[in-house]
C-alpha positions in Angstrom: -18.1 5.4 46.5 -16.2 6.3 43.2 -16.3 3.5 40.8 -13.0 2.4 39.6 -13.0 1.9 36.1 -10.7 -1.0 35.5 -12.2 -2.9 38.5 -15.6 -2.6 37.0 -14.3 -3.3 33.4 -12.9 -6.5 34.7 -16.1 -7.3 36.5 -18.2 -7.1 33.4 -15.2 -8.3 30.8 -15.6 -11.8 31.6 -18.9 -11.9 29.9 -18.1 -9.6 27.2 -18.8 -11.5 23.8 -20.5 -11.2 20.8 -23.4 -13.8 21.6 -26.8 -12.6 22.6 -27.0 -14.8 25.7 -24.0 -13.4 27.2 -25.0 -9.6 26.0 -28.4 -10.3 28.0 -26.1 -11.0 31.0 -24.1 -7.9 30.6 -27.2 -6.0 30.5 -28.8 -7.8 33.5 -25.6 -7.0 35.4 -25.5 -3.3 34.2 -29.4 -2.9 35.1 -28.9 -4.2 38.5 -25.8 -2.1 39.1 -27.7 1.1 37.9 -30.6 0.3 40.3 -28.0 0.5 43.2 -26.3 3.6 42.3 -26.5 7.2 43.9 -26.0 10.1 41.4 -22.3 10.4 41.9 -22.0 6.7 41.2 -24.1 7.0 38.1 -22.1 9.4 36.6 -18.9 7.4 37.2 -20.8 4.4 35.6 -21.7 6.7 32.9 -17.8 7.6 32.2 -17.1 3.8 32.4 -19.8 2.9 29.8 -18.6 5.6 27.4 -15.0 4.1 27.9 -16.3 0.9 27.0 -18.1 2.2 24.0 -15.0 4.3 22.9 -12.8 1.0 23.2 -15.5 -1.2 21.2 -15.7 -3.5 24.4 -19.6 -3.2 24.8 -21.2 -5.6 22.3 -23.8 -4.3 19.7 -26.0 -7.0 21.0 -26.2 -5.1 24.4 -27.5 -1.9 22.8 -30.0 -4.2 20.9 -31.3 -5.9 24.0 -31.5 -2.6 25.7 -33.4 -1.0 23.1 -35.8 -4.0 23.2 -36.3 -3.5 27.0 -36.7 0.2 26.6 -39.8 -0.4 24.1 -41.0 -3.2 26.0 -40.8 -5.6 23.1 -39.1 -8.1 25.2 -41.7 -9.9 27.1 -41.8 -9.3 31.0 -39.8 -6.6 30.9 -40.9 -4.4 34.1 -41.5 -0.5 33.7 -38.4 0.3 35.9 -36.1 -1.9 33.9 -37.5 -0.2 30.8 -36.7 3.4 32.3 -33.1 2.0 33.5 -32.5 0.7 29.9 -33.1 4.2 28.5 -30.7 5.7 31.1 -27.8 3.1 29.9 -28.7 3.9 26.2 -28.4 7.6 26.9 -24.8 6.9 28.6 -24.0 4.7 25.4 -25.2 7.7 23.2 -23.0 9.9 25.0 
């Protein structure tokens, strides 16, 4: 399956906001999506994330929450979620 960039942007866009609770929801959705993707779909997600970063659509709070999940600073973050957060952080970093 090839990810349709605009369809997925719209899917996430309704929660794009600058507050932490909504950023946490974006992160939750991205982590959930990432866990279901094959390699080709993951590459498409990476293009989508880079587009969001380029357009400044992805709130900085998302990066902060991903970093907290990666470093296990957020309580009850499972190891697999920490690894997935690192994958998303690398996508954001380009």
